[in-house]
N, C-alpha and C positions, 0 to 999 in steps of 0.2 A: 345206333342200334347194334347189338351183337346177336344176330339171328342166323340160324342155319335151317336148311330145308329138312323137315321131318318126312314129308311125303307130298307127292303131287299125283292127282288122279283126274281123269276126264271120263265122265259118264253122262250120256244123254245131253252132250254139249255143255255140261256144267263142269268147270274146272274147280277142284277142291284143293287148295294149297294149305298145307299145315307147316307152320314154322315153329321153332322153339328157340328160347333164349330170352334176351332182354330187349324190349322194344323201347326206344327213346324217341320222344317227340319234343319239338321246340315249343309246343303249346297247342291250344285249341285250334288256332288258325293253320297249324302245320298238319293236323290230323287228316283233313280231306286230301291233301297232296300225297301223303304216305299211302293212303288207301287207293287213290287213283293210279299212282305209279304201279302198284302191284297188280291192280285189276287190268290196266291197259296193257301191261306186259303179257298177261295171259290172253287177252282178247285179240292180240295180233294174229293168233292162229285161227284158221277157218273152222276148225273143229270145236271152237269154244264160243258160246254166245253169252254165258254168264259166269261169274266167278264168286267163289266163297273162300275167304281167307281166315285162317285160324292162327292164333299165337298162343302157344301153351294150352291148346284145346279150348280156347275161348275165341268167340268171333272177334275179329280185329277191332270192330267198333267198341265192343265191351272192354277189350284189353287197353285201348287208348283212353276210354272214359275214366279208367281208374288212375290215370297219371296225374 
């Protein structure tokens, strides 16, 4: 993947991570790993209890489903 961070914000313990660029996946089985890695990275902070990840303003699940 060729992604850069567009923005990161935490409000009410929800981390919103916005990425931009090209998201590459090895296939359907690889998608959950990509999502988990990003979510778990944010969840390591005590101020975060849930995570929302966007790629080019689309939820990451939607961005991956178009691959």
